[in-house]
C-alpha positions in Angstrom: -19.4 -14.9 -12.1 -18.0 -16.3 -9.2 -15.5 -18.8 -8.9 -14.9 -21.0 -5.4 -11.1 -21.0 -6.2 -8.2 -20.8 -8.4 -7.8 -24.5 -10.3 -5.1 -25.4 -13.2 -6.3 -24.8 -17.1 -6.1 -22.1 -19.6 -6.4 -21.1 -23.0 -9.2 -23.5 -23.7 -6.8 -26.1 -23.8 -7.3 -29.2 -21.8 -6.4 -29.8 -18.2 -2.8 -29.7 -17.7 0.0 -28.9 -15.6 2.4 -26.5 -16.9 1.5 -23.3 -19.9 4.1 -25.1 -23.2 4.3 -21.6 -23.9 5.4 -19.7 -20.3 9.1 -18.7 -22.3 6.9 -16.4 -23.9 4.9 -14.7 -21.2 6.5 -11.4 -20.2 3.1 -10.6 -18.2 0.5 -12.9 -15.7 -1.5 -10.9 -13.2 -4.0 -13.1 -11.7 -5.6 -10.3 -9.1 -5.5 -12.8 -6.2 -4.8 -11.9 -3.2 -6.3 -9.8 0.1 -9.8 -7.5 -0.4 -8.5 -3.7 -0.6 -4.6 -4.8 -1.0 -2.8 -2.2 -3.1 1.4 -2.1 -3.7 2.0 0.8 -1.6 2.1 -1.0 1.8 5.7 -2.0 3.3 6.6 -4.2 5.7 9.6 -4.5 8.4 10.1 -8.3 8.4 12.0 -8.3 12.0 10.4 -8.3 14.7 10.8 -4.9 16.0 8.0 -4.6 13.0 8.7 -0.5 12.1 6.6 1.7 10.7 7.6 2.0 7.1 7.1 5.5 5.4 6.5 5.5 1.9 7.4 8.9 0.4 6.5 9.4 -3.9 5.6 6.5 -5.8 8.0 3.8 -4.7 6.4 0.6 -5.0 6.9 -3.1 -5.0 7.0 -6.1 -6.8 7.7 -9.9 -8.1 11.2 -9.0 -9.8 14.2 -10.2 -7.8 17.5 -11.3 -8.1 16.4 -15.4 -7.1 15.3 -18.2 -9.2 17.4 -19.5 -12.1 16.7 -19.0 -16.2 18.0 -15.5 -17.3 18.6 -13.7 -20.5 21.0 -10.5 -21.4 19.2 -7.7 -23.6 21.1 -5.9 -26.1 19.1 -2.7 -27.4 21.1 -2.2 -30.7 22.6 0.9 -29.7 25.9 0.6 -28.4 25.2 -2.4 -26.1 27.4 -5.9 -26.0 29.8 -7.9 -23.7 33.7 -8.4 -24.3 35.8 -10.8 -22.5 39.4 -10.5 -22.3 41.8 -12.7 -24.6 43.0 -16.3 -23.3 44.0 -19.1 -24.3 40.6 -20.8 -23.4 39.3 -19.8 -26.8 42.3 -20.4 -28.8 40.4 -23.7 -30.7 43.6 -24.2 -32.6 42.6 -27.3 -34.9 41.2 -29.1 -31.7 37.2 -30.3 -31.7 35.2 -27.4 -30.0 31.1 -26.3 -29.7 29.7 -23.1 -29.4 25.9 -22.9 -28.9 23.4 -20.1 -27.8 19.4 -19.3 -27.4 19.1 -15.9 -29.4 15.7 -14.3 -29.5 16.2 -10.9 -32.1 14.0 -8.4 -31.8 15.2 -7.3 -35.9 17.0 -9.8 -37.9 17.5 -6.9 -40.9 21.3 -6.5 -42.2 23.8 -7.9 -40.2 23.6 -8.9 -36.4 26.8 -10.4 -34.6 25.8 -12.9 -32.2 29.6 -14.1 -31.1 32.7 -13.0 -32.6 36.5 -12.9 -31.8 38.9 -10.6 -33.0 41.9 -12.4 -34.6 43.3 -13.0 -37.7 41.9 -16.9 -38.2 39.0 -16.2 -35.7 35.4 -16.8 -36.7 32.1 -14.9 -36.9 28.3 -16.1 -36.2 26.2 -14.0 -37.7 22.1 -13.1 -38.4 22.7 -11.9 -41.7 19.1 -10.4 -42.8 17.4 -14.1 -41.0 20.3 -16.3 -41.6 22.9 -17.5 -39.3 26.4 -17.5 -41.1 29.5 -18.7 -39.5 32.6 -17.0 -41.8 36.0 -17.0 -40.4 37.7 -13.8 -40.7 38.8 -13.1 -44.3 36.9 -16.0 -45.7 33.7 -16.3 -47.3 30.9 -17.9 -45.3 31.7 -21.4 -44.0 28.1 -22.3 -43.1 24.5 -20.7 -43.9 21.5 -21.9 -41.7 19.0 -23.5 -43.9 16.0 -21.6 -42.9 15.7 -18.3 -41.5 15.9 -17.5 -37.8 12.4 -17.0 -36.5 12.2 -13.5 -35.2 11.1 -11.9 -32.3 11.2 -16.1 -30.8 13.6 -17.8 -29.1 16.1 -19.9 -31.3 18.8 -22.1 -30.6 22.1 -22.0 -32.3 24.8 -24.6 -31.9 28.4 -25.2 -34.1 30.5 -28.2 -33.6 33.6 -29.7 -35.3 35.1 -32.8 -34.7 38.2 -34.0 -36.3 37.8 -31.6 -39.8 34.1 -32.1 -39.9 32.1 -29.0 -38.9 28.6 -28.2 -38.8 26.0 -25.6 -37.7 22.2 -26.5 -36.5 19.7 -23.5 -36.1 16.5 -25.4 -33.7 18.1 -28.8 -33.9 18.5 -28.8 -38.0 21.5 -28.8 -39.5 22.3 -25.8 -42.2 22.0 -26.8 -46.0 25.6 -26.6 -46.2 25.4 -29.9 -44.4 29.4 -30.5 -43.2 32.2 -29.2 -44.4 35.8 -29.8 -43.8 37.5 -27.7 -41.8 41.1 -28.0 -40.1 41.5 -23.8 -39.8 43.6 -23.0 -37.0 41.3 -20.6 -35.2 43.0 -17.9 -33.0 41.5 -15.8 -30.9 42.4 -11.9 -29.7 39.2 -11.7 -27.3 35.7 -12.5 -27.0 32.9 -10.0 -28.6 29.0 -10.9 -27.8 26.8 -9.1 -29.4 28.9 -6.8 -31.5 31.7 -7.7 -34.1 35.1 -6.5 -34.7 34.3 -3.5 -35.9 32.2 -2.5 -33.7 29.2 -3.0 -35.7 26.4 -5.6 -36.5 25.0 -4.5 -33.0 22.5 -7.4 -31.7 18.6 -5.6 -30.9 16.9 -8.5 -28.7 18.5 -11.7 -26.2 20.8 -14.0 -26.1 20.7 -16.5 -23.2 23.4 -19.8 -21.9 25.8 -18.7 -24.7 28.4 -21.6 -23.9 32.2 -22.1 -25.5 33.2 -25.2 -24.8 37.1 -26.2 -26.2 38.1 -29.4 -26.8 34.8 -31.5 -27.2 31.9 -31.8 -29.7 29.4 -31.3 -27.3 27.1 -32.9 -31.1 27.7 -34.8 -33.5 28.6 -32.7 -36.7 27.5 -36.3 -39.1 24.1 -35.5 -37.8 21.8 -33.4 -39.7 19.5 -33.2 -36.4 20.0 -33.0 -32.9 18.2 -33.0 -29.7 17.8 -28.5 -28.5 18.6 -28.9 -25.0 15.4 -27.9 -22.8 16.7 -26.8 -19.7 19.7 -24.3 -18.6 23.4 -25.0 -19.6 25.6 -26.3 -16.9 29.8 -26.2 -17.4 30.2 -29.5 -18.4 34.0 -30.8 -18.9 36.0 -28.3 -21.3 33.7 -25.4 -21.1 35.7 -22.3 -21.4 33.1 -20.2 -20.9 29.0 -20.2 -19.8 27.7 -16.6 -19.4 24.3 -14.5 -20.4 22.6 -16.6 -17.8 22.1 -15.3 -14.5 20.8 -12.6 -12.4 24.2 -10.7 -12.8 26.9 -10.6 -15.7 29.4 -13.5 -14.6 31.1 -16.3 -16.1 29.8 -19.6 -14.8 32.7 -21.8 -16.2 35.4 -22.7 -13.8 37.8 -20.0 -15.4 35.6 -17.4 -13.9 36.2 -14.9 -16.9 35.4 -11.3 -16.2 32.5 -9.6 -18.4 32.8 -6.5 -19.8 29.3 -4.7 -20.0 29.3 -1.6 -23.0 26.2 0.5 -23.6 23.5 -0.2 -21.3 23.2 -3.9 -21.8 20.7 -5.7 -19.2 20.1 -8.5 -16.9 16.8 -9.7 -18.0 14.3 -12.9 -16.6 13.1 -13.7 -19.9 14.6 -16.8 -21.4 14.0 -20.2 -23.5 13.0 -22.2 -20.4 10.3 -20.3 -18.7 10.0 -21.6 -14.8 9.5 -24.9 -13.0 8.5 -22.9 -10.0 5.4 -21.0 -9.7 6.5 -17.9 -8.5 6.3 -17.4 -4.4 7.5 -14.8 -1.6 9.1 -17.3 -0.4 11.4 -18.8 -3.0 11.2 -15.6 -5.3 10.4 -12.8 -2.7 10.0 -9.3 -4.1 11.6 -5.7 -4.8 10.9 -2.2 -4.0 11.2 -0.3 -7.4 12.3 3.5 -7.2 11.8 5.4 -10.0 14.4 8.3 -9.1 12.1 11.2 -9.2 11.0 11.6 -5.4 10.8 8.0 -4.1 12.3 6.8 -0.8 11.1 5.0 2.2 12.0 6.0 5.8 11.9 3.5 9.1 10.3 4.6 12.4 13.6 2.9 14.2 16.6 1.0 13.3 17.2 -1.0 16.9 19.8 1.1 18.2 22.0 1.2 15.4 25.4 2.9 15.6 28.3 2.3 13.1 31.1 2.0 16.1 29.2 -1.5 17.4 29.4 -4.6 15.9 26.7 -4.7 12.9 25.8 -5.7 9.3 24.1 -3.9 6.4 23.3 -5.6 3.5 20.9 -5.8 0.5 20.6 -6.5 -3.2 20.5 -4.0 -5.9 19.4 -3.3 -9.2 20.4 0.2 -10.4 19.2 1.4 -13.8 21.3 4.4 -13.5 24.6 4.8 -10.8 25.7 8.2 -11.6 24.4 10.1 -8.4 22.1 7.9 -6.0 21.7 6.6 -2.4 20.5 3.4 -1.5 20.8 4.1 2.7 21.6 6.7 4.7 20.7 8.0 8.0 17.4 10.1 7.9 18.1 13.1 9.7 22.1 13.3 9.1 25.1 12.1 6.9 26.8 9.8 9.6 25.9 6.7 7.7 25.4 6.3 3.8 25.6 4.1 0.6 25.7 6.3 -2.4 27.7 6.7 -5.7 29.3 9.3 -7.6 30.1 9.2 -10.8 31.8 5.8 -11.1 32.3 5.2 -7.7 30.7 3.8 -4.8 31.3 5.4 -1.1 30.3 4.2 2.6 31.0 5.5 5.2 29.9 9.1 7.4 31.5 11.7 5.0 33.0 13.2 8.0 35.8 10.6 9.6 36.4 8.6 6.2 35.3 6.8 3.5 35.7 3.1 2.1 35.0 2.9 -1.5 35.1 0.5 -4.7 33.9 0.7 -8.1 30.0 1.4 -8.3 28.0 -2.1 -8.4 27.1 -1.9 -12.5 23.9 -1.0 -13.8 21.2 -3.4 -14.8 22.4 -6.2 -12.8 21.9 -7.5 -9.8 24.4 -7.3 -7.0 24.5 -8.0 -3.3 26.5 -5.9 -1.5 27.6 -6.1 2.2 28.6 -4.0 5.2 30.1 -5.3 8.6 32.0 -4.4 11.7 33.3 -6.8 14.2 34.7 -4.1 16.6 37.8 -3.3 14.5 37.5 -3.7 10.8 35.0 -2.5 8.5 34.5 -5.0 5.3 33.1 -4.3 2.1 32.0 -7.1 0.1 30.2 -7.0 -3.8 28.3 -10.2 -4.5 30.4 -11.9 -1.8 34.2 -10.6 -2.2 36.0 -8.3 -0.5 36.2 -4.5 -2.1 37.9 -2.7 0.9 38.2 -2.4 4.4 38.8 0.2 7.1 39.8 0.7 10.7 38.2 3.9 10.7 35.0 4.4 9.0 32.2 5.9 10.7 31.2 7.8 13.7 30.1 6.8 17.3 26.6 7.6 17.1 23.3 6.3 17.3 21.3 6.1 13.9 17.5 6.9 14.7 16.0 6.2 11.2 16.8 4.9 7.6 16.0 7.0 4.8 16.0 4.2 1.7 16.5 5.6 -2.2 17.7 9.1 -1.5 20.0 11.0 0.3 18.7 13.0 4.0 18.4 16.2 2.0 16.3 15.0 -0.5 19.1 15.0 -3.2 20.4 11.6 -5.2 17.8 9.9 -5.6 18.0 6.2 -6.9 16.5 4.7 -9.8 16.3 1.0 -9.7 15.2 -2.0 -7.6 16.5 -2.7 -4.0 15.9 -5.9 -2.0 16.5 -7.9 0.9 17.5 -5.0 2.9 18.7 -6.0 6.4 20.6 -4.8 9.5 22.1 -6.7 12.1 23.0 -5.0 15.1 25.5 -7.1 17.2 26.2 -9.3 14.2 29.4 -9.4 11.4 27.9 -12.0 9.4 30.7 -12.2 7.1 34.3 -11.5 7.4 35.8 -13.1 4.5 34.6 -14.1 1.6 30.8 -16.1 0.8 28.2 -16.8 -1.2 25.8 -14.9 -2.1 22.1 -15.1 -1.0 20.1 -17.9 -2.8 16.8 -17.2 -1.8 14.8 -14.7 0.3 16.5 -14.0 3.4 14.9 -13.6 6.8 14.9 -12.4 10.0 18.1 -14.0 12.0 19.2 -13.7 15.4 19.7 -10.2 16.1 18.2 -8.7 12.6 16.8 -4.9 13.5 15.1 -3.8 10.1 14.4 -6.0 7.2 12.5 -5.2 4.1 11.8 -8.2 2.2 9.2 -6.0 -0.7 6.5 -9.1 -0.3 3.4 -7.1 0.7 2.7 -6.3 -3.2 -0.9 -7.4 -3.4 -1.3 -7.0 -7.4 2.5 -8.5 -8.4 3.4 -10.2 -11.9 3.5 -14.1 -12.3 6.1 -13.6 -14.5 8.3 -12.5 -11.8 9.4 -9.6 -14.3 7.4 -6.7 -13.4 6.9 -4.4 -10.3 3.7 -1.9 -11.2 2.0 0.4 -9.1 -1.5 0.8 -8.0 -2.3 4.3 -8.5 -5.1 6.0 -6.9 -7.8 3.3 -5.8 -6.3 0.5 -7.8 -6.7 -2.7 -5.7 -7.3 -6.2 -4.9 -11.7 -7.3 -4.8 -12.4 -10.4 -3.3 -16.1 -9.7 -4.6 -16.0 -9.8 -8.2 -13.8 -12.3 -9.9 -13.8 -14.4 -13.1 -11.2 -17.3 -11.8 -9.3 -17.5 -8.3 -9.9 -15.6 -5.5 -10.1 -12.0 -6.4 -9.3 -9.7 -9.6 -8.2 -6.4 -10.3 -10.3 -3.3 -8.9 -10.5 -0.1 -10.8 -13.1 3.0 -9.8 -13.2 4.5 -13.0 -11.9 8.2 -11.6 -8.2 8.5 -10.3 -7.3 4.1 -10.0 -4.7 2.2 -12.6 -1.6 0.4 -12.7 1.6 1.8 -14.2 4.7 0.1 -15.8 7.6 1.9 -16.9 8.9 0.5 -20.3 11.0 -2.6 -20.2 12.2 -4.5 -23.0 9.8 -7.6 -22.8 7.1 -5.6 -23.3 8.4 -4.1 -26.9 7.1 -6.8 -29.2 8.9 -5.5 -32.3 7.2 -7.2 -35.5 6.8 -10.6 -34.1 4.0 -12.7 -33.0 2.1 -11.1 -29.6 -1.3 -12.2 -27.5 -2.6 -9.5 -24.9 -5.6 -11.1 -23.1 -7.8 -10.7 -20.1 -11.1 -11.0 -18.9 -13.1 -7.9 -18.4 -16.0 -6.6 -16.2 -17.4 -3.3 -16.7 -19.8 -1.5 -14.1 -20.9 1.2 -15.8 -21.1 2.3 -19.8 -21.6 6.3 -18.7 -17.7 7.6 -19.7 -17.1 7.9 -23.3 -14.3 5.0 -23.6 -13.1 2.4 -20.8 -9.8 1.7 -21.0 -8.3 -1.8 -20.6 -4.4 -1.3 -20.9 -2.0 0.3 -23.7 0.4 2.1 -24.2 -0.9 4.9 -26.2 -0.6 8.7 -25.6 0.3 10.6 -28.9 -0.4 8.3 -31.7 3.0 6.6 -33.1 3.1 3.4 -34.9 4.3 1.7 -32.0 1.7 2.4 -29.9 -1.5 -0.1 -28.7 -4.6 0.0 -27.1 -7.8 -2.1 -26.0 -10.6 0.2 -25.4 -14.4 0.1 -25.0 -16.8 2.7 -25.9 -19.9 3.8 -24.4 -21.4 2.7 -27.9 -20.3 -0.8 -26.5 -17.6 -1.3 -29.0 -14.4 -3.3 -28.1 -11.4 -2.2 -30.4 -7.8 -3.1 -30.3 -6.4 0.1 -31.7 -3.1 0.7 -33.3 -2.1 3.6 -35.9 -2.7 0.6 -38.7 -5.9 0.1 -38.4 -8.1 -1.3 -35.7 -9.8 -3.7 -34.6 -14.0 -3.7 -33.6 -16.9 -5.6 -32.0 -19.9 -4.1 -32.4 -22.5 -6.2 -30.7 -23.9 -5.4 -27.4 -21.4 -5.2 -24.4 -23.5 -5.0 -21.1 -22.1 -4.2 -17.7 -21.8 -6.9 -14.9 -20.9 -9.4 -17.4 -17.4 -11.0 -17.8 -16.2 -10.8 -21.4 -12.6 -12.7 -22.7 -10.6 -10.2 -24.7 -7.9 -11.2 -26.9 -5.6 -8.8 -29.4 -3.0 -11.7 -31.4 -0.7 -11.1 -34.1 0.4 -13.6 -36.3 2.5 -12.8 -39.0 1.2 -9.8 -40.2 -2.6 -10.1 -39.1 -3.9 -8.4 -35.8 -7.0 -10.2 -34.6 -9.4 -9.4 -31.7 -11.4 -12.2 -29.9 -14.3 -11.7 -27.8 -15.2 -14.2 -25.8 -12.9 -17.0 -28.0 -14.9 -15.7 -31.6 -12.8 -13.2 -34.3 -14.3 -10.0 -34.5 -11.9 -8.4 -36.7 -8.8 -8.7 -38.6 -6.2 -6.0 -40.1 -2.9 -6.0 -41.4 -0.3 -4.7 -39.4 4.1 -5.9 -39.6 5.0 -2.1 -37.6 7.2 -3.0 -35.3 5.2 -2.8 -31.6 6.9 -1.8 -28.4 9.3 1.4 -28.2 11.8 2.2 -26.0 10.4 5.0 -24.0 6.6 4.0 -24.0 5.1 3.2 -20.4 2.4 0.6 -20.4 -0.8 1.4 -18.4 -3.4 -1.1 -17.0 -7.0 0.9 -16.5 -6.4 4.2 -18.1 -5.5 6.2 -21.2 -3.2 8.7 -20.7 -4.3 11.3 -23.5 -7.0 12.0 -23.3 -7.7 10.4 -20.1 -10.3 7.3 -19.8 -10.1 5.3 -17.0 -11.4 1.8 -16.3 -14.2 1.4 -14.0 -15.0 -2.2 -13.3 -12.7 -5.0 -12.9 -9.7 -6.8 -15.1 -9.0 -10.3 -13.9 -6.3 -12.8 -15.2 -4.4 -10.3 -17.6 -1.5 -12.0 -19.5 1.0 -10.8 -21.9 2.2 -13.6 -24.5 5.3 -12.0 -26.6 6.7 -13.9 -29.3 3.9 -16.3 -29.7 0.4 -15.8 -31.3 -2.1 -18.2 -28.5 -4.9 -18.6 -31.2 -5.1 -18.0 -34.7 -8.8 -19.2 -34.8 -12.2 -19.0 -32.8 -11.5 -20.9 -29.7 -13.1 -21.6 -26.4 -12.6 -19.3 -23.7 -9.7 -20.7 -20.7 -12.5 -22.6 -18.2 -9.7 -21.8 -15.1 -7.0 -19.1 -14.6 -4.0 -19.3 -16.6 -0.8 -21.4 -15.4 2.1 -20.2 -13.1 5.0 -22.7 -14.8 6.0 -24.5 -17.9 8.1 -25.3 -19.9 11.1 -26.4 -18.0 
């Protein structure tokens, strides 16, 4: 079946402009693009148009530092944030407001969202599903009237006005109503994601955590409040606003330092979705390097000489910082950005180096080195870290290697974007605001890597997928839009390293897409899944040559035994609603079973178009592939989507 062009629509719903559940979409692959295109070709955006040679399986996609709406992810095993003691958090007997959005992958036991560690401080917990506000050394002050929604975004707010204190969960006041509380709340420091004794770790996401001292943003006498539908701002009296950016920062005027513990990470998954559809002009892209043989090499540098005026800048999101290289001269060590242990070194290793603390892992950091002919300056996020007047050798660099040291050591694991080299311009010599949109080839740009040439990209802007073998865009066979994803049945598939957004926990989910088979000659054809060894957290969508479609987990299997034909589009949706998993084919339920297991893992890779053990490939096309994490889109038979899925919503 062919379509004339992409139109708005989806989920069989009436025409609208946004997807009301887009804030739960963690992957959206439209499959539109240039015929035959993959994610393996990297381009230099400067006028030099240098050849960029791909090594290993370096890939590119839509995850980038740009765009609003973020959260912080805590894996429940040592992840938390701290803020140093400050009078801004000592409420005394004054009015105050605390609020945040949380998405818990587990609500069992105690999960501490916010805590102080003073005698007269307070703590906000999830206790086996119920939100509580507790004063240290005192029984619970308030409890939520209903349990928190696991694996779902929840708004929690606490406010005191005068001596009246209230707690709201998703806009409804706690079953304790209002209480009289004039406690002199002191503090000694803030903890986010853990309690004062190091337990009660959060497993899930926290977004837009705001502390306001001196103002009750919500009236404690109100039984219901209007839950904000857009990211919070630093209103008057805001003491802290965090878990809301592409890096760990405080957006209040206090600009408090946020200390990261464990491997807490910045994620684009957020309670608001996005009002702006993905585009390379507004969001850009990034390159993903897996830390095992991935790197890029440029064919030139524009006569880059580290002893002449220049600027080198880029954004980085390292997953590991121990010993990695971002950029290096390809044939010698005359210029490099590298980390060793906890220190970043920039230099040539011969004359001098300039150093600073290594960029924090699992967040975006903008790095820039400039030389104005006299002074070398190193900046992190626009803030000067170090200077030197004698740093690099007088030697023209003929080519750059990105993601690995020139001798093949110190491979980089993580994301890089907007790497720009200016020859003849020291772009910044004092503090500046990091870019808020993809950068361009300004005057004197000799090399620019924006990583925006990916063909199969995620419109949810959360993932960089690798196109393996001959996986590519096809503009000849597609369901909606201008193309689909084509798989040849012998060596082609997509792969994505584990990310927390693909962990469904015990919550609801919807995995869906349109599929089209070219043949039914092999034993099985796999649409997508994480199945490798058959552990309880794995899943798989598979079609047999006996014409059976199934959604497989260790807890059971949903089958569709009617005849599946080739050269025909089928809409498949696997949905968990509560503890029931149902498989729908063309909008009709074809089987259900019970599965309350946690699905998703800290170590599983997602594959689209192949099963890895044993290996079974998809031979055909997949279009409009979407994962919705935390929401069951279909709970009864439905009309299959009549157009492409939406790219935005609900903000």
